[in-house]
C-alpha beads as a LAMMPS data file, in Angstrom:
LAMMPS data file: protein, C-alpha beads

286 atoms
285 bonds

1 atom types
1 bond types

-500.0 500.0 xlo xhi
-500.0 500.0 ylo yhi
-500.0 500.0 zlo zhi

Masses

1 110.0

Atoms # bond

1 1 1 0.363 -10.750 13.618
2 1 1 2.989 -12.099 11.201
3 1 1 3.691 -9.616 8.376
4 1 1 6.084 -11.491 6.146
5 1 1 6.134 -13.057 2.763
6 1 1 3.984 -11.617 -0.063
7 1 1 0.539 -10.042 0.103
8 1 1 -1.935 -8.538 -2.364
9 1 1 -2.759 -4.830 -2.662
10 1 1 -6.101 -4.453 -4.476
11 1 1 -8.635 -1.691 -5.202
12 1 1 -11.054 -4.420 -6.242
13 1 1 -11.001 -5.780 -2.688
14 1 1 -12.166 -2.332 -1.651
15 1 1 -14.714 -1.463 -4.225
16 1 1 -15.505 -4.591 -6.163
17 1 1 -18.757 -6.526 -6.229
18 1 1 -19.373 -7.598 -2.617
19 1 1 -20.305 -11.158 -3.529
20 1 1 -17.097 -11.769 -5.508
21 1 1 -15.042 -9.776 -3.078
22 1 1 -15.740 -12.262 -0.253
23 1 1 -14.990 -15.280 -2.489
24 1 1 -11.810 -13.646 -3.815
25 1 1 -10.500 -12.883 -0.395
26 1 1 -11.042 -16.408 0.832
27 1 1 -9.287 -17.774 -2.303
28 1 1 -6.294 -15.410 -1.809
29 1 1 -5.875 -16.679 1.655
30 1 1 -5.995 -20.331 0.426
31 1 1 -3.417 -19.402 -2.273
32 1 1 -1.005 -18.484 0.510
33 1 1 -0.925 -14.708 0.355
34 1 1 -0.089 -13.354 3.734
35 1 1 -1.947 -10.028 3.855
36 1 1 -4.704 -8.192 1.949
37 1 1 -4.213 -4.481 1.498
38 1 1 -6.897 -2.018 0.491
39 1 1 -6.892 1.686 -0.343
40 1 1 -8.990 4.532 1.088
41 1 1 -10.266 7.816 -0.381
42 1 1 -12.982 8.321 2.170
43 1 1 -16.164 6.354 2.827
44 1 1 -16.745 3.261 4.969
45 1 1 -13.256 1.875 5.050
46 1 1 -13.837 -0.044 8.339
47 1 1 -16.772 -1.761 6.833
48 1 1 -14.569 -2.804 3.942
49 1 1 -11.962 -4.086 6.317
50 1 1 -14.665 -6.003 8.262
51 1 1 -15.887 -7.675 5.113
52 1 1 -12.377 -9.030 4.356
53 1 1 -11.851 -10.184 7.910
54 1 1 -15.224 -12.019 7.891
55 1 1 -14.420 -13.708 4.547
56 1 1 -11.030 -15.048 5.792
57 1 1 -9.692 -16.967 8.845
58 1 1 -6.188 -15.882 9.634
59 1 1 -4.771 -13.501 6.939
60 1 1 -3.827 -9.974 7.932
61 1 1 -6.044 -7.197 6.526
62 1 1 -4.417 -3.787 6.185
63 1 1 -5.353 -0.337 4.978
64 1 1 -2.887 0.900 2.381
65 1 1 -3.641 3.570 3.451
66 1 1 -6.331 5.138 5.640
67 1 1 -6.507 8.770 4.536
68 1 1 -6.071 10.845 7.710
69 1 1 -7.836 13.895 6.285
70 1 1 -11.040 11.851 5.868
71 1 1 -11.286 10.252 9.323
72 1 1 -10.931 11.530 12.880
73 1 1 -8.465 9.913 15.291
74 1 1 -11.328 9.086 17.659
75 1 1 -13.420 7.354 14.991
76 1 1 -10.347 5.487 13.743
77 1 1 -9.452 4.200 17.161
78 1 1 -13.076 3.175 17.787
79 1 1 -13.194 1.330 14.423
80 1 1 -9.940 -0.420 15.138
81 1 1 -11.105 -1.508 18.554
82 1 1 -14.396 -2.848 17.231
83 1 1 -12.695 -4.841 14.527
84 1 1 -9.982 -6.374 16.809
85 1 1 -12.629 -7.277 19.387
86 1 1 -14.554 -9.153 16.781
87 1 1 -11.795 -10.657 14.679
88 1 1 -8.653 -10.805 16.902
89 1 1 -5.344 -9.282 16.139
90 1 1 -5.536 -9.351 12.333
91 1 1 -5.987 -5.647 11.404
92 1 1 -2.974 -3.541 10.544
93 1 1 -3.761 0.123 10.354
94 1 1 -1.854 1.786 7.555
95 1 1 -2.152 5.632 7.685
96 1 1 -1.225 8.246 5.124
97 1 1 -1.344 11.966 4.341
98 1 1 -2.569 11.438 0.794
99 1 1 -1.892 14.310 -1.789
100 1 1 -2.568 18.007 -1.949
101 1 1 -4.422 17.939 -5.263
102 1 1 -6.837 15.379 -3.959
103 1 1 -7.488 16.970 -0.539
104 1 1 -7.583 20.539 -1.780
105 1 1 -9.954 19.808 -4.617
106 1 1 -12.911 19.999 -2.329
107 1 1 -11.413 22.413 0.266
108 1 1 -8.567 24.565 -1.124
109 1 1 -5.830 25.082 1.288
110 1 1 -6.739 22.250 3.585
111 1 1 -3.641 20.248 2.774
112 1 1 -0.748 21.820 4.594
113 1 1 2.028 20.796 6.964
114 1 1 1.426 17.031 6.273
115 1 1 4.166 15.920 8.826
116 1 1 2.470 17.972 11.497
117 1 1 -0.876 16.516 10.438
118 1 1 0.377 13.005 10.795
119 1 1 1.949 13.759 14.099
120 1 1 -1.311 15.237 15.453
121 1 1 -3.296 12.168 14.142
122 1 1 -0.920 9.740 15.919
123 1 1 -1.278 11.826 19.119
124 1 1 -5.076 11.438 18.795
125 1 1 -4.804 7.712 18.437
126 1 1 -2.605 7.570 21.503
127 1 1 -5.099 9.627 23.579
128 1 1 -8.237 7.794 22.447
129 1 1 -10.390 5.882 24.902
130 1 1 -9.044 2.706 23.344
131 1 1 -5.631 3.661 21.757
132 1 1 -4.383 1.996 18.671
133 1 1 -1.070 0.485 19.681
134 1 1 1.993 1.789 17.768
135 1 1 2.868 -1.794 16.880
136 1 1 -0.388 -2.165 15.033
137 1 1 0.010 0.903 12.754
138 1 1 2.324 1.751 9.871
139 1 1 2.759 4.956 7.940
140 1 1 2.850 5.685 4.251
141 1 1 6.275 7.160 4.269
142 1 1 8.385 8.254 1.209
143 1 1 10.593 11.108 2.327
144 1 1 13.146 11.186 5.113
145 1 1 11.084 13.080 7.625
146 1 1 8.039 10.786 7.392
147 1 1 10.350 7.762 7.530
148 1 1 11.873 9.122 10.702
149 1 1 8.437 9.642 12.289
150 1 1 7.364 6.120 11.302
151 1 1 10.411 4.754 13.059
152 1 1 9.504 6.424 16.371
153 1 1 5.705 6.298 16.278
154 1 1 4.628 3.181 14.347
155 1 1 5.689 -0.339 13.619
156 1 1 7.123 0.627 10.351
157 1 1 6.397 1.901 6.800
158 1 1 4.209 1.062 3.814
159 1 1 5.623 2.882 0.841
160 1 1 3.649 2.898 -2.348
161 1 1 4.915 3.091 -5.959
162 1 1 8.582 2.656 -5.097
163 1 1 11.622 0.847 -6.347
164 1 1 13.936 -1.616 -4.479
165 1 1 16.358 1.271 -4.131
166 1 1 13.770 3.107 -2.086
167 1 1 13.283 0.003 -0.013
168 1 1 17.057 0.022 0.718
169 1 1 16.965 3.670 1.744
170 1 1 13.967 3.031 4.013
171 1 1 15.704 0.141 5.673
172 1 1 18.868 2.261 6.133
173 1 1 16.828 5.057 7.655
174 1 1 14.865 2.884 10.017
175 1 1 17.554 0.433 10.997
176 1 1 16.667 -2.997 12.330
177 1 1 13.310 -3.571 13.934
178 1 1 10.706 -1.380 12.163
179 1 1 8.914 -3.103 9.317
180 1 1 9.422 -2.098 5.708
181 1 1 6.324 -3.133 3.694
182 1 1 6.446 -1.822 0.144
183 1 1 3.856 -2.117 -2.608
184 1 1 5.030 -3.371 -5.971
185 1 1 2.822 -2.971 -9.031
186 1 1 3.160 -5.769 -11.584
187 1 1 1.813 -6.633 -15.050
188 1 1 1.798 -10.287 -15.947
189 1 1 2.831 -10.175 -19.653
190 1 1 6.054 -10.672 -21.565
191 1 1 4.983 -8.239 -24.257
192 1 1 6.520 -4.746 -23.669
193 1 1 3.971 -2.969 -25.798
194 1 1 1.114 -4.634 -23.955
195 1 1 2.650 -3.842 -20.587
196 1 1 3.040 -0.151 -21.484
197 1 1 -0.484 -0.024 -22.926
198 1 1 -1.884 -1.353 -19.670
199 1 1 0.233 0.665 -17.286
200 1 1 1.348 3.920 -18.929
201 1 1 -1.742 6.036 -18.275
202 1 1 -2.092 4.561 -14.799
203 1 1 1.455 5.538 -13.974
204 1 1 1.041 9.053 -15.457
205 1 1 -1.985 9.589 -13.109
206 1 1 0.259 8.894 -10.038
207 1 1 3.176 10.865 -11.379
208 1 1 0.899 13.917 -11.602
209 1 1 0.776 13.905 -7.733
210 1 1 3.726 15.770 -6.187
211 1 1 4.601 13.271 -3.489
212 1 1 5.288 10.525 -5.975
213 1 1 7.000 12.772 -8.532
214 1 1 9.277 14.232 -5.858
215 1 1 10.098 10.808 -4.576
216 1 1 11.295 9.412 -7.867
217 1 1 13.355 12.542 -8.376
218 1 1 15.008 11.847 -5.036
219 1 1 15.854 8.405 -6.466
220 1 1 17.661 9.919 -9.487
221 1 1 14.966 10.190 -12.130
222 1 1 14.709 13.357 -14.156
223 1 1 11.929 15.869 -14.784
224 1 1 11.719 14.368 -18.243
225 1 1 11.336 10.892 -16.862
226 1 1 8.418 12.109 -14.777
227 1 1 6.811 14.227 -17.430
228 1 1 6.906 11.412 -20.051
229 1 1 6.477 8.414 -17.705
230 1 1 9.647 7.289 -19.524
231 1 1 10.313 3.558 -20.220
232 1 1 13.188 3.787 -17.728
233 1 1 10.955 5.083 -14.990
234 1 1 8.089 2.708 -15.980
235 1 1 10.345 -0.340 -15.744
236 1 1 11.777 0.774 -12.466
237 1 1 8.317 1.221 -10.808
238 1 1 6.259 -1.532 -12.529
239 1 1 7.497 -5.037 -12.803
240 1 1 6.274 -6.761 -15.883
241 1 1 7.042 -10.127 -17.482
242 1 1 6.382 -13.753 -16.596
243 1 1 6.055 -15.224 -13.093
244 1 1 9.791 -15.555 -12.678
245 1 1 10.335 -11.879 -13.580
246 1 1 7.745 -10.819 -11.019
247 1 1 9.445 -13.012 -8.458
248 1 1 12.805 -11.412 -9.174
249 1 1 11.480 -8.001 -8.478
250 1 1 9.894 -9.106 -5.134
251 1 1 13.229 -10.715 -4.249
252 1 1 15.036 -7.444 -4.987
253 1 1 12.818 -5.741 -2.404
254 1 1 13.390 -8.469 0.132
255 1 1 17.128 -8.338 -0.424
256 1 1 17.041 -4.603 -0.001
257 1 1 15.403 -4.977 3.473
258 1 1 11.712 -5.423 2.966
259 1 1 9.877 -7.630 5.504
260 1 1 6.885 -8.138 3.296
261 1 1 5.970 -7.052 -0.277
262 1 1 2.354 -6.465 -1.339
263 1 1 1.801 -6.991 -5.054
264 1 1 -0.745 -4.971 -7.035
265 1 1 -1.669 -6.601 -10.352
266 1 1 -2.685 -4.351 -13.213
267 1 1 -4.651 -5.697 -16.174
268 1 1 -6.366 -4.042 -19.137
269 1 1 -9.641 -4.029 -17.227
270 1 1 -8.651 -2.403 -13.988
271 1 1 -12.187 -2.804 -12.450
272 1 1 -12.194 -6.594 -12.793
273 1 1 -10.725 -8.818 -10.119
274 1 1 -7.407 -10.122 -11.610
275 1 1 -8.055 -13.604 -10.193
276 1 1 -6.390 -15.515 -13.007
277 1 1 -3.219 -13.491 -12.457
278 1 1 -3.381 -13.992 -8.651
279 1 1 -3.619 -17.705 -9.202
280 1 1 -0.758 -17.802 -11.682
281 1 1 1.511 -15.739 -9.410
282 1 1 0.809 -17.597 -6.182
283 1 1 3.206 -20.583 -6.681
284 1 1 5.997 -18.266 -7.631
285 1 1 5.495 -15.845 -4.765
286 1 1 5.072 -18.281 -1.918

Bonds

1 1 1 2
2 1 2 3
3 1 3 4
4 1 4 5
5 1 5 6
6 1 6 7
7 1 7 8
8 1 8 9
9 1 9 10
10 1 10 11
11 1 11 12
12 1 12 13
13 1 13 14
14 1 14 15
15 1 15 16
16 1 16 17
17 1 17 18
18 1 18 19
19 1 19 20
20 1 20 21
21 1 21 22
22 1 22 23
23 1 23 24
24 1 24 25
25 1 25 26
26 1 26 27
27 1 27 28
28 1 28 29
29 1 29 30
30 1 30 31
31 1 31 32
32 1 32 33
33 1 33 34
34 1 34 35
35 1 35 36
36 1 36 37
37 1 37 38
38 1 38 39
39 1 39 40
40 1 40 41
41 1 41 42
42 1 42 43
43 1 43 44
44 1 44 45
45 1 45 46
46 1 46 47
47 1 47 48
48 1 48 49
49 1 49 50
50 1 50 51
51 1 51 52
52 1 52 53
53 1 53 54
54 1 54 55
55 1 55 56
56 1 56 57
57 1 57 58
58 1 58 59
59 1 59 60
60 1 60 61
61 1 61 62
62 1 62 63
63 1 63 64
64 1 64 65
65 1 65 66
66 1 66 67
67 1 67 68
68 1 68 69
69 1 69 70
70 1 70 71
71 1 71 72
72 1 72 73
73 1 73 74
74 1 74 75
75 1 75 76
76 1 76 77
77 1 77 78
78 1 78 79
79 1 79 80
80 1 80 81
81 1 81 82
82 1 82 83
83 1 83 84
84 1 84 85
85 1 85 86
86 1 86 87
87 1 87 88
88 1 88 89
89 1 89 90
90 1 90 91
91 1 91 92
92 1 92 93
93 1 93 94
94 1 94 95
95 1 95 96
96 1 96 97
97 1 97 98
98 1 98 99
99 1 99 100
100 1 100 101
101 1 101 102
102 1 102 103
103 1 103 104
104 1 104 105
105 1 105 106
106 1 106 107
107 1 107 108
108 1 108 109
109 1 109 110
110 1 110 111
111 1 111 112
112 1 112 113
113 1 113 114
114 1 114 115
115 1 115 116
116 1 116 117
117 1 117 118
118 1 118 119
119 1 119 120
120 1 120 121
121 1 121 122
122 1 122 123
123 1 123 124
124 1 124 125
125 1 125 126
126 1 126 127
127 1 127 128
128 1 128 129
129 1 129 130
130 1 130 131
131 1 131 132
132 1 132 133
133 1 133 134
134 1 134 135
135 1 135 136
136 1 136 137
137 1 137 138
138 1 138 139
139 1 139 140
140 1 140 141
141 1 141 142
142 1 142 143
143 1 143 144
144 1 144 145
145 1 145 146
146 1 146 147
147 1 147 148
148 1 148 149
149 1 149 150
150 1 150 151
151 1 151 152
152 1 152 153
153 1 153 154
154 1 154 155
155 1 155 156
156 1 156 157
157 1 157 158
158 1 158 159
159 1 159 160
160 1 160 161
161 1 161 162
162 1 162 163
163 1 163 164
164 1 164 165
165 1 165 166
166 1 166 167
167 1 167 168
168 1 168 169
169 1 169 170
170 1 170 171
171 1 171 172
172 1 172 173
173 1 173 174
174 1 174 175
175 1 175 176
176 1 176 177
177 1 177 178
178 1 178 179
179 1 179 180
180 1 180 181
181 1 181 182
182 1 182 183
183 1 183 184
184 1 184 185
185 1 185 186
186 1 186 187
187 1 187 188
188 1 188 189
189 1 189 190
190 1 190 191
191 1 191 192
192 1 192 193
193 1 193 194
194 1 194 195
195 1 195 196
196 1 196 197
197 1 197 198
198 1 198 199
199 1 199 200
200 1 200 201
201 1 201 202
202 1 202 203
203 1 203 204
204 1 204 205
205 1 205 206
206 1 206 207
207 1 207 208
208 1 208 209
209 1 209 210
210 1 210 211
211 1 211 212
212 1 212 213
213 1 213 214
214 1 214 215
215 1 215 216
216 1 216 217
217 1 217 218
218 1 218 219
219 1 219 220
220 1 220 221
221 1 221 222
222 1 222 223
223 1 223 224
224 1 224 225
225 1 225 226
226 1 226 227
227 1 227 228
228 1 228 229
229 1 229 230
230 1 230 231
231 1 231 232
232 1 232 233
233 1 233 234
234 1 234 235
235 1 235 236
236 1 236 237
237 1 237 238
238 1 238 239
239 1 239 240
240 1 240 241
241 1 241 242
242 1 242 243
243 1 243 244
244 1 244 245
245 1 245 246
246 1 246 247
247 1 247 248
248 1 248 249
249 1 249 250
250 1 250 251
251 1 251 252
252 1 252 253
253 1 253 254
254 1 254 255
255 1 255 256
256 1 256 257
257 1 257 258
258 1 258 259
259 1 259 260
260 1 260 261
261 1 261 262
262 1 262 263
263 1 263 264
264 1 264 265
265 1 265 266
266 1 266 267
267 1 267 268
268 1 268 269
269 1 269 270
270 1 270 271
271 1 271 272
272 1 272 273
273 1 273 274
274 1 274 275
275 1 275 276
276 1 276 277
277 1 277 278
278 1 278 279
279 1 279 280
280 1 280 281
281 1 281 282
282 1 282 283
283 1 283 284
284 1 284 285
285 1 285 286
């Protein structure tokens, strides 16, 4: 499994129209993207991974991330084993602890001690009848303790909604060897007003989650930046501009120590597959 270059992170590849999903995945592979990443908020995530593996030939398919509160270690290990038996060594299991407001919404008080929850989940994967090898799993790590756990119990980290500065800190924390695989949100427009119109409310939604808000504060942003989704914070977290501008941001992550960057394209219609943008970006990101 070669996790390098640039991949695509896409909610459309998880929940979009199944007929278009298969065609889009095959085209992304032909365009040269190295991995396809999908989110998870419960439901049949392994079926979604299987659909992408079936539609492609060699590209890596990864969960970004599998929500550990919504799956048992035993079921996760069994799903991993089934997929790798059918499709070879192409499935990278990204695992994360999600966010208290989401998990506690249906069961107040369930979200607690996330580091201990992750450790227990990894223990369960190791003890399963068919274990998930540490080299085939990565953790959604933002803070120092989760980064440290990823360095000892997984192949590396998949940080979401981060800056190149965070990538540098992750690389310094992990040292050489473990993978650093950040997500980078992008908007393909040179119009600042259009970029902010597309991305501001989307960003505010994420900044309302404590894990992301606390992480950007650790990076030097203020409470006002977080509360307002300030232009300064917007521009640090979301790369917008032409193809060259997007390439520069990806290069900043790579220069900071990333092994692979997965790009998430935002458009005004966030339910539609951004296939035109994927096509335009592909030559610049190869």
